[in-house]
N, C-alpha and C positions, 0 to 999 in steps of 0.2 A: 617115353618115346613110343609112337604108334607105328604100325605096319600098314602097307597098302591094303592087305587083306582085311585088317581090322576096320579100316575106313570103308571098304566096300561092304562089309557086313553091316555097318551102321547105315550106309546108303540103302541097302536092301530092306532093313527093318524100320526105316523111316526115322532114325534117331540122329542122323548126321546134321551137324551145324554147318550150313553153307552160306557164305557171304559173296556178293559180287565185290570186285575190287573197290568200287565207289562206296559201297556200304562199309567195307572194312576201313577205308581211309577216313570216312566220317567218324567212326568210332575212335580212331587214333587222334583225330583233331579234337574230339570231345574229351580227351584225356584218359580213355579206357586203357587199363593195364591188362592186355590180353596175352595169354600163353597158349601153347599147343593144346592144352586141355580144354580151351574155350572155343576152338574152331577146328573143323575137319577139312574143309575145302574152301578155297577162294578162287572165284572165276575171274580171269583177266582177259584183256582183248585189245586189239588195235585195228583201226580202219583207215585207209588212206591210199594215196598214190604209191603203188609198189611196182616199179618198172620190171623187176625180175619175175614176171608172171607169164606163163605160157600154157598152152593146151595141147594134148595129144588126142587126136580124133581118128576114128576109123569110119569112113563114110561111103555108103553105096551110092554110085552115081550112074551106073549103066548095067546092062545085061552082060554076063560073062562072055568074053571073046570080042567085045566091042572095040577095045583098044589094047595094045600090048603093054604099054607102060606110061604112066603119067610123068610128064616132064615139068610142067608148070601148073599150078593150081591157085585159084582165088576163091575165097568165101566172102560173099557180099563185097567183093572188090578188094578185100584184104589179102595180100600175098601170103601163101602158105608154102611150107617146105614139104614136098612129097617124100615119104619114107618115114622111118628108116627101112621098112619093108616095102619092096617095090610092088607087090600084089599083081604080078603080071597076069593079064587076061582075065582077071576075076571081076572086073567092073567095080572094084572096091579100092579106095585109096586111103592109105594111112597118112596123116598130116601132122606136122608140128606147126603151131601158130603162136607167134610171139604177141604178147599183150601190147607191145609198142609198135608192131607192124601197122601200117595204115593205108587205107584206100584214098585218103585225102586229108585235108586239114581238120575236118570235123568228124571223121569216123575212123576208128582203128580197132585193134584187137580187143581192147577192153569193151568197146561197144558191141563187138561181135559176140563175145562171151556172154554178155547179159542177154542179147537177143536169143542166143541158143537156149539159155536157161529159162527164158520166158516162153519158150515153145514157138517162137516165130519161125516163119519159113526162111531158110537160108539158101541163097542162090550160089551154087557151086559151079565153077567153070574149070574144066580140065583140058589142058592142051597136051596131046600126044604127038607122036612123030607125023602122023598122016591125017589127023582130024582134031576137032574140038568138040567136047561133050559138055552139055549143060544139064543140070538137075536142080530141083528144089527139094530140100530135105529139112526135117525138124529133128530135135533131139531124140525123138522116139525111133528115128531111123538109124541112129548111130549104134554100132555094135560095141563101141568103146568111146568114152568121153571123160577124160580126166584132166583136171587143172593141176598144175604144179607151180611152185614158186622156187626161185633160186636164191632169193634174198628177202625174207619177210620178217616182221617183228623186229626190225632194226632197232637196237637199244639206244644208240646215241646219234641223233641227227644233228645237223648244222643248219642254222638259219642263214639266209643269204640276202645281201643288199649290193648295190652297185655304186662304186666310188666314182665312176666316170660320168660325164655330163650327158651322155647319150643313152638311149634305151639299149638293153642287151637281150637278144632272144635267148631263152633258156626254158628248160622244162619246169623251172621254178617260178614261172610267171605266166599270165594269160596274154597280155599285150606287149610283153617286153618289160624287163625290170628297169624302172626309172631311176636315174641318178641326177646329181650325186646325193646319196643317202636320203632319198625321198620316200622310200618304202622298203619293207622287209618281208620276206616270204619264209614261212615256218612249216615244219613237218614233225610228226610224232605225237603220240597220245599220252606222253608223260607217265604219271604215276600208275596208270592202269595197264601199261604195256607189259606183256607176259615176261619178257626178259629183264625188265626193271625190277620185277617182283621175285626173281629167282637169280640173284647175283652170284650165288655159289654154284649154280648149275645142278642143284639137287633134284629138281623136279622135271625139267624140260630137256629132252634129248632124243636121240634116235629111238623110235618106237612109241613115243608119247602120243596118245590120242588127242585130237584137236577138232575144232570146227573151222573149216576153210569156207568162207562165204556162207556159213550156216550148214554145210555138209560135213558129216563125220569123215575125218581123214587122219593122217598120221605124219608126224615129223620123221623125215628120213635121215636127217643129220644137220650139220652146220651148213650155212649158206655161203655163197661166194663173198669174198672180201671179209669174211668173218675173222675177228681177232678177239683175244680175251677182253680187251677194253671196249670193243665195238662189235659184239656178237650179233648174229642173225641166223635164220633157220631156212632149211628147205623142207617143203611140205607138199603132200599130194592128197587129192580127194576126188570122189566121183562128182561130176557136174550135175548129175540127175537130182541130187539132194540139195542143191544150192538155192539160196533165196536171192532174187534179183536185187533187192534193196541194199545188199551188202557188197555189191560189185558194180562194175560198169566202166565207161570210158570217161576221160577227163581231158578236155582240150587245153593245150598250152601253146605258147608262142613258138615252141620248137617241135610241135607235132603232138598228136594224141598220146596220152598215157593211160594206165590201167589202174582202176580202183580195186583193191583186194582187202578182205577182212579175215582176221585170224583170232580165234578164241581158244584159250588154254585154261583148263582147270588145274589148279595147283593143290595137291594133297599136302596137308600140314602134318608132318610126321614129328617134328621136334621144334624147339624154340629157335634154332638157327633159321628155320624158314619163316618163323614169325618175325624175326629181326629184319629179314629181307622184305617182307610184306609191309613193313611199317614205312617204307619210303614214300615221301610226299613230293608234290610238284615243286615246292619251295626248295627242295634239296637236290633236284635233278638239274645239272648244268646244261645250258643250251648255248654252245659257242655261236658267235655271229661272225661271218666271214664275207670277204669281198668275192662276188661271183666271178670276177675276172682272173684273180690270182689265187683264190681260195685261201688267202692269208687271213688268219683269225684276228679280228679287230677288237673283240671284247667278249664278254660272257654274260648271258642272262640266265633265267631259270624258266621252267615250264609253268611256274605260277604266273609269270607275265603273260602267258598264252591262255591258260585254262582256268585260272582263278579270277576270272572276270565275270561280272554280271551279264545276263542276256547273251548267253553263248550262241543261241540260235538266231537266225535271221528272221525279222518280222517285216511284213509288207504292209504299207499304209496306202491303200488305193486312193484315199481322199487327198493325199499329197501329190498324186500323179497328175502331171499336166499333159499327158498323152502326146508326147513328142512324135514327130512323123516316123522316126525310127527309134524303137526302144533299145537304147544302148545297153541297159542292164540285162535284157533278154539276150542280146547278141553276145555279150561278154560271158554270160553264165557257162562255165566249162562242162556242166553235166546236162544242160538242157532242162533244168528244173524250174525255170522261172518264165512266166509270161504275164504281162499286165492284165490280161483278160481273166486268166484262171488263178493267178497268184503263184504260190510256191508249192511244187510237188514234193512233199516230204519224203517220198520213196526214192527220189533222185537227188535231193539236196544234200550236199556234204557240209553245208554251212561254212563254205570257204571264204565268204565275205567279199568276193571279187565284185559283186553287183553293187556294193555300197558306194565305192569310189566312182563307179561308172555312172550311176544315176545322178543327173544334174539337179534333180529336185529333192534329193534326200528322202525318197519315198520308201527306202529300205533302211533298216537300222539293226545294229547288233553291237555287243561289247567286244570289239575286235582287239583292243589292247595295243601296246607298243613295247619296244625294247630300247633300253638305254645303250647307246653306242657313242663312245668318245664324248661323253658329257651331254649328249642331246637325245631326246626321245624321238625314235623313228617309228611311224605307225605300221602296224601289221596289216597288210592289204591282201594277203593270201594265206590261208591255212589249208595245206594239202592233206590234212588228216581230219577225220570226223570223230571227235570225242563222244558226242551223243550217240552216234551209230555204234561205236565200239562198246559203249555202256549198254546199249540194247542187246548186242551180241552176248555180253557178259550175263545179262538176265536170261536170255534164251538158254545158255549153257547151265546156269543155275537151276532153271526149271527142269532141265534134262537130268541133272544130278538128283534133285529132290524127288523126281518121279521114278527114279531107279533106271532111267534110260541111258545113263552114262556112269560107268564104273571104270576102275583102273586095272583090274586083273581079270583073267578068265574070259576075255572077249565079250565083256558086258555092254559094249557100246552098240546101240541099235536105234 
């Protein structure tokens, strides 16, 4: 059995053996008999739509004495909650902004958070009792900007389809979930998810250092609706260190949602942790439920989602017939596609919504299907990005190997 300090010492002297979750799973599939003596750290991660994301911002908007107290505030049109500190007469407003708050059908809190991190100008409007104040600010103007999650790294997601003959507006679809049983929407990064790899809760808990959208942060405890069978986490980190590609907005038929990414390094202290890390997509159940009643209709596995060829979306411009309106671009929930410039990989979640939308099949990917009640139902929306999550795992691996990430003594930098 190893200790955290022993692993940190190996990190500092350059002898630590560090795998990403994807690398570790590859070794398991190849038949490697690994023990705690063979590995020191495995980096895990998840990326996708996480509704329970919000920001706390402290924003200067006017000279002191300009107004007494902010009553209503908007940032790029997204409604914010002033407070909890009123900041009377300071010209400074403290704000809480939900990732699912929205200015309209195409712009919400997730879009705002990415715009802030990218350094774009943010239009802030404050309504006080006797006046309205407007200001343009950037992240450099904020005296405090933290992102926090109330429910991230959810271990056990459910896939959804619609048994009814009409479309159902839901956050689990782009244009409404078609029925009956015509398509299925899935979430979750399967075998690389942090909590899938720590089933006994030996490594991940309050105080665990993490990467939230690429910024060093910390787990503050369990998340909302967390249970032993379906755990999740609350996490907080400074927005100043975040990377835009790991976050953003995501349009759904029920309004904009928020993309969030979480990376967790798991120190391997003993063989109990190795046993947990051996979990594979083929062993992780994925219940399939009716979106209307939430009744479970069957069960697939994450191998049906992620063990498919051509996980990423490919655009074939030679197949494009230049429709008067590009439906694929209109449908794209992250604004990652246009037929003129192709796919913006820094924005693409590889959700595959564009595939079904394009009438000319100019886009393709191995989207997969789930068997429900004896028939195969195509996966038409993936609200998690496995490739992006694997990229975050590699980022964290590099930080560990470079000695920029350790587990004790405040070694994260």
